[in-house]
C-alpha positions as CSV (number, residue, x, y, z in Angstrom):
1,M,19.8,105.6,207.9
2,F,21.6,109.7,206.5
3,R,20.0,111.0,203.4
4,K,20.5,112.8,201.5
5,S,17.6,116.0,200.9
6,L,18.2,117.6,197.0
7,F,16.8,120.1,195.4
8,F,16.4,120.8,191.6
9,S,14.7,121.8,188.7
10,F,12.0,119.5,188.0
11,C,11.1,119.0,183.7
12,F,8.5,117.2,182.2
13,I,10.6,114.6,181.0
14,S,14.1,113.9,182.8
15,V,15.6,111.3,180.4
16,I,16.3,111.5,176.9
17,I,16.6,108.7,174.2
18,F,20.0,107.7,175.6
19,S,22.6,108.2,178.2
20,Q,25.5,109.1,178.5
21,Q,25.4,110.9,175.0
22,N,29.3,111.9,174.0
23,Q,29.8,112.0,170.9
24,K,28.6,111.0,167.0
25,P,26.9,107.7,167.1
26,V,29.7,105.6,165.3
27,D,29.1,102.2,163.4
28,L,31.5,100.3,164.0
29,K,32.4,97.8,161.7
30,V,32.0,93.6,163.1
31,K,31.8,90.9,160.9
32,D,31.5,87.6,163.4
33,D,29.6,87.9,167.4
34,F,30.1,91.2,169.2
35,T,30.2,91.4,172.3
36,H,29.0,94.6,175.0
37,Q,32.6,94.2,177.3
38,W,30.7,95.7,180.3
39,T,28.1,93.3,180.5
40,K,29.2,90.2,178.6
41,T,26.1,90.0,176.5
42,V,26.8,88.9,173.0
43,F,25.0,90.0,169.8
44,P,25.2,87.3,167.5
45,K,25.6,87.4,162.9
46,L,22.9,85.7,162.5
47,W,20.2,85.1,165.0
48,A,15.8,83.9,165.2
49,G,15.9,84.5,161.3
50,F,17.8,87.9,162.0
51,E,20.4,89.4,160.5
52,R,21.9,91.7,162.3
53,E,22.7,95.0,160.2
54,T,24.3,97.6,162.8
55,V,26.3,97.8,165.4
56,R,26.7,101.9,166.4
57,S,27.9,102.8,169.9
58,Y,27.5,106.0,171.3
59,D,29.6,106.8,173.6
60,S,33.7,106.4,173.5
61,K,34.2,103.2,175.6
62,N,30.7,101.1,174.1
63,K,29.3,101.4,176.7
64,N,26.3,103.1,175.3
65,M,25.4,100.6,172.1
66,G,22.2,99.8,169.5
67,I,22.7,96.7,167.8
68,S,19.7,96.6,164.8
69,Y,18.9,93.7,163.4
70,V,16.9,92.7,160.1
71,Q,14.5,89.6,158.9
72,K,12.6,90.1,155.6
73,Q,9.8,88.5,154.5
74,S,9.7,90.6,151.2
75,K,12.0,93.0,149.0
76,K,9.3,95.7,150.4
77,N,8.7,93.6,153.5
78,K,11.0,93.7,156.7
79,T,11.2,93.2,160.7
80,V,13.9,94.9,162.1
81,L,14.5,95.1,166.4
82,T,16.9,97.0,167.3
83,I,17.8,96.2,171.5
84,Y,19.4,99.2,172.9
85,I,21.6,98.9,176.4
86,Y,22.8,101.6,177.9
87,P,24.3,102.5,181.9
88,K,22.9,104.5,184.0
89,E,25.1,107.2,186.6
90,E,21.6,107.3,188.7
91,I,18.2,106.2,188.9
92,N,15.1,107.8,190.3
93,N,11.8,106.7,190.8
94,Q,10.6,108.6,187.9
95,T,13.2,106.8,185.5
96,L,11.3,104.4,183.9
97,R,8.2,106.8,183.7
98,D,10.2,109.4,182.4
99,E,12.2,107.3,179.2
100,F,8.7,106.8,178.1
101,L,7.6,109.6,177.9
102,S,10.7,110.8,176.3
103,Y,10.2,108.0,173.4
104,W,6.8,108.8,173.4
105,V,7.3,112.4,172.6
106,A,10.0,110.9,169.8
107,I,8.0,109.2,168.0
108,N,5.2,111.6,167.1
109,K,7.9,114.4,166.0
110,N,8.4,111.5,163.6
111,S,5.5,109.9,162.8
112,Q,2.8,110.8,160.2
113,T,-0.1,110.4,162.2
114,H,-0.9,110.6,166.2
115,V,0.7,107.9,167.5
116,E,-1.0,106.4,170.5
117,M,1.2,104.5,173.3
118,K,-0.3,102.6,176.6
119,P,1.6,101.5,178.8
120,L,2.0,98.2,180.0
121,F,4.1,96.3,182.8
122,G,5.7,93.1,183.0
123,K,8.0,91.6,185.6
124,I,10.4,88.9,184.2
125,S,10.8,86.7,187.4
126,G,14.8,85.1,188.6
127,D,15.3,82.8,191.8
128,Q,17.8,86.3,193.0
129,L,17.0,89.1,191.0
130,N,13.0,89.9,188.7
131,V,13.3,92.6,186.8
132,H,10.1,95.1,185.8
133,Y,9.6,96.5,182.3
134,I,7.5,99.1,180.7
135,Y,6.3,98.1,177.0
136,S,3.4,99.2,174.5
137,L,2.6,98.1,171.3
138,F,1.6,101.0,168.7
139,K,0.4,101.0,164.9
140,N,2.8,104.4,163.5
141,S,3.0,105.5,160.0
142,M,6.9,106.6,158.6
143,V,8.4,107.7,155.5
144,E,9.8,105.4,153.3
145,A,12.3,105.5,150.2
146,D,9.3,104.6,146.9
147,F,11.3,104.5,143.8
148,F,8.9,105.5,141.8
149,N,6.8,108.5,143.8
150,G,10.1,108.9,146.0
151,I,9.0,108.6,150.1
152,R,5.8,107.0,150.9
153,P,4.0,106.8,154.3
154,V,4.2,103.3,155.6
155,E,2.2,101.9,158.7
156,K,4.4,99.8,160.8
157,N,2.8,97.2,163.6
158,S,5.6,98.2,166.6
159,L,6.5,97.3,170.0
160,L,8.2,99.8,172.4
161,A,9.6,97.5,176.2
162,I,12.3,99.5,178.6
163,Y,13.6,97.3,181.5
164,E,14.8,98.1,184.6
165,S,18.1,96.3,184.3
166,G,20.0,98.0,187.8
167,G,23.0,99.6,186.6
168,W,21.7,100.0,183.0
169,T,18.8,100.7,181.2
170,F,17.7,97.4,178.6
171,K,15.7,98.4,175.6
172,I,13.5,96.9,172.9
173,R,12.7,98.1,169.8
174,V,10.7,96.6,167.2
175,S,9.1,97.8,163.7
176,S,7.1,95.5,161.2
177,D,4.9,95.2,158.6
178,E,4.1,91.4,158.6
179,M,4.3,90.9,163.0
180,T,0.5,90.2,164.6
181,N,0.8,91.8,168.5
182,E,0.9,88.0,168.9
183,Q,4.0,87.7,167.8
184,L,6.2,90.4,168.6
185,L,5.1,89.4,172.1
186,D,6.8,86.6,171.4
187,L,10.6,88.5,170.1
188,K,10.0,89.7,172.8
189,Q,10.2,87.6,174.8
190,K,12.3,85.6,173.2
191,T,14.7,88.3,172.9
192,E,14.8,89.4,176.8
193,N,15.1,86.1,177.4
194,Y,18.3,85.2,174.9
195,F,20.1,88.6,175.4
196,S,19.4,87.7,179.0
197,V,17.6,90.6,180.3
198,L,18.2,88.6,183.8
199,D,22.4,88.8,183.5
200,I,21.8,92.3,182.4
201,A,21.4,93.7,185.6
202,A,23.2,91.5,187.9
203,T,26.3,92.8,186.7
204,K,25.3,96.3,188.7
205,T,22.4,96.0,191.8
206,L,20.5,98.6,193.4
207,P,22.4,99.8,196.7
208,V,19.6,99.2,198.8
209,N,20.7,98.2,202.7
210,D,21.1,102.3,202.6
211,S,17.4,104.7,202.6
212,P,17.7,106.2,198.6
213,D,18.0,110.2,198.6
214,I,14.9,112.8,197.4
215,L,15.7,115.4,195.4
216,F,13.1,118.1,195.6
217,S,11.9,120.4,193.3
218,P,12.9,124.3,193.5
219,I,9.6,125.2,194.0
220,V,8.6,123.7,197.3
221,K,11.0,126.0,198.9
222,R,8.7,128.8,198.7
223,D,8.0,128.2,202.6
224,S,7.7,126.2,205.4
225,M,4.4,124.0,204.8
226,M,5.4,123.2,201.2
227,T,9.2,122.2,202.5
228,K,7.5,120.1,204.9
229,A,4.4,118.0,203.7
230,T,6.3,117.0,200.5
231,L,9.5,115.5,203.1
232,V,7.0,113.9,204.5
233,A,4.7,112.4,201.3
234,A,8.6,111.0,200.0
235,E,9.2,109.7,204.0
236,A,5.9,107.8,203.1
237,K,6.9,106.3,199.5
238,I,9.8,105.3,200.6
239,E,7.8,103.5,203.7
240,W,6.0,102.6,201.6
241,L,8.3,100.3,198.8
242,K,9.9,98.6,201.6
243,K,7.3,97.3,203.0
244,N,5.5,95.5,200.1
245,L,8.1,95.3,197.3
246,D,10.4,92.0,197.9
247,I,14.1,92.5,197.9
248,K,14.7,91.3,194.4
249,D,12.5,93.5,193.3
250,I,14.7,96.7,194.2
251,L,17.5,95.1,193.9
252,T,17.2,96.2,189.3
253,G,15.1,99.3,190.2
254,F,13.0,101.4,191.7
255,N,9.2,99.4,191.0
256,D,7.6,102.0,191.0
257,M,4.6,101.7,188.2
258,Q,2.2,100.8,191.5
259,I,-0.6,103.2,192.1
260,E,-0.4,101.9,196.2
261,S,2.2,103.7,196.7
262,E,1.4,106.9,194.7
263,V,-2.3,107.3,197.6
264,Y,-0.4,105.9,199.8
265,A,2.1,108.6,200.3
266,T,-0.4,111.2,199.4
267,E,-2.3,110.7,201.8
268,K,0.3,111.3,204.4
269,M,0.9,114.2,202.6
270,L,-2.8,115.8,203.2
271,E,-2.9,114.0,207.1
272,F,-0.2,116.6,208.3
273,Y,-1.1,118.8,206.5
274,K,-4.5,118.6,208.0
275,T,-2.6,118.5,211.5
276,N,-0.4,121.5,210.6
277,K,-1.5,123.7,208.5
278,N,-1.8,126.4,211.7
279,N,1.3,125.8,213.5
280,W,3.6,126.6,209.4
281,E,3.4,129.1,207.4
282,Q,1.8,128.9,203.5
283,T,1.9,131.2,200.9
284,P,-1.2,131.2,198.7
285,E,-0.3,128.9,196.7
286,T,0.4,126.2,198.8
287,K,-3.0,127.5,200.7
288,K,-4.4,126.0,197.1
289,Y,-2.7,124.0,196.6
290,F,-4.3,122.0,199.7
291,E,-8.1,123.4,199.0
292,D,-7.3,121.5,196.1
293,L,-6.1,118.3,197.3
294,I,-9.0,118.2,199.8
295,V,-11.7,118.9,197.5
296,I,-10.3,115.7,195.3
297,S,-9.9,113.3,197.9
298,D,-13.7,114.5,199.9
299,N,-14.6,113.4,196.1
300,K,-12.9,110.3,196.5
301,L,-10.5,111.1,192.8
302,I,-7.4,110.6,194.9
303,K,-6.3,107.7,192.4
304,H,-8.5,108.9,189.7
305,Y,-6.0,113.0,190.9
306,L,-2.7,110.4,190.0
307,Y,-3.8,108.8,187.1
308,N,-3.8,112.2,185.3
309,R,-0.9,113.3,187.3
310,N,2.0,110.8,185.9
311,M,-0.1,111.1,182.1
312,G,-1.8,107.7,182.4
313,V,2.0,105.7,183.1
314,I,0.7,104.2,186.5
315,D,-0.5,100.9,186.7
316,Y,-3.6,102.2,187.3
317,P,-6.2,100.6,184.3
318,E,-9.1,101.9,185.5
319,G,-7.7,105.5,185.3
320,E,-8.5,105.2,181.0
321,T,-12.1,105.2,181.1
322,Y,-11.7,107.7,184.3
323,K,-10.3,110.1,182.4
324,T,-12.6,112.4,180.2
325,S,-14.5,113.0,183.5
326,Y,-11.6,113.7,185.7
327,V,-11.2,116.5,183.3
328,E,-14.6,117.7,183.1
329,F,-13.6,117.0,187.5
330,K,-10.9,119.6,187.3
331,K,-12.4,122.0,185.0
332,N,-15.3,122.7,186.6
333,H,-13.7,122.9,190.3
334,K,-10.9,125.0,189.0
335,I,-8.2,122.7,190.5
336,S,-4.5,124.1,190.0
337,E,-2.6,123.0,187.7
338,E,0.0,122.9,189.8
339,L,-1.3,119.4,191.6
340,D,0.1,118.2,188.0
341,D,3.8,119.1,189.3
342,I,6.1,116.7,191.0
343,Y,6.9,118.6,193.3
344,Y,9.6,115.1,194.6
345,K,11.8,112.1,193.5
346,L,13.4,108.9,195.1
347,F,17.5,108.2,193.5
348,Y,20.5,106.3,193.7
349,D,23.8,108.0,192.2
350,L,25.6,104.9,191.0
351,N,29.3,105.8,191.0
């Protein structure tokens, strides 16, 4: 089966908060129910004790939307629920992670205190397909207007959830003065059920009958060994995903948050290097890369290494426990920072 292998420039975060943002946001004047025509999702004026406050469009065709609801507990206390829905031109196995990290960076820029966002993982199961998502419960300090003091910092209980919904991204953002974590999770579940994330995902599924294409970082081209070994890793990951995931899971996204797929790809890459290290040209940088990877493997720290490389945004709960000790291990063994780079992505063009 034909598979394209392309080179492109990686950056730490490759997905912005919104996609296809080609104009200034416009607040639409909608008195009654608003229907997102592209997915047929209906956003009522009143819902579950919330009142719709804004219907905001981020593009000229009203595909990329943000709809905000407000529930006021008192004059000062309220809960704000915002639902984002927007299309994807392409999807890769890093998209969900990149979106989560993008948000983490953005909220820390706007928060009065440092915000810790522990990534958690979930799945909505349906008869025809499943939707996987990443979410987090956290506290953040925001500045609000105050009649007497001008402004005042206010600590909010917050939730973020991002869903792999086929050709669409569905995102929930909640900020509350009073809600507990249990109440935030209950609101999340009500939101994803009422606005039917499964139905949104069904409007545009992934072309899973075709193998995903592979995008390489330009650094992979520096020598034959790095090029061939990286290709082996990418193909191993495709193999693992194909063997270990249900068709219902990959119709809506790569669902590539399981550390086992990363372990398998890394081990196959290392196996290729050991077998062929005298057969292919390699620069000193590539030799150092694999020597360091062998040290990590020999010390049985592959999972800790992968947790660190993915900045903790991977389904490996034990990773946080060993985070500090692994950083110390890296320092003591002079492990190259290059091992933290991601050299390939798997992707589908959805146009």
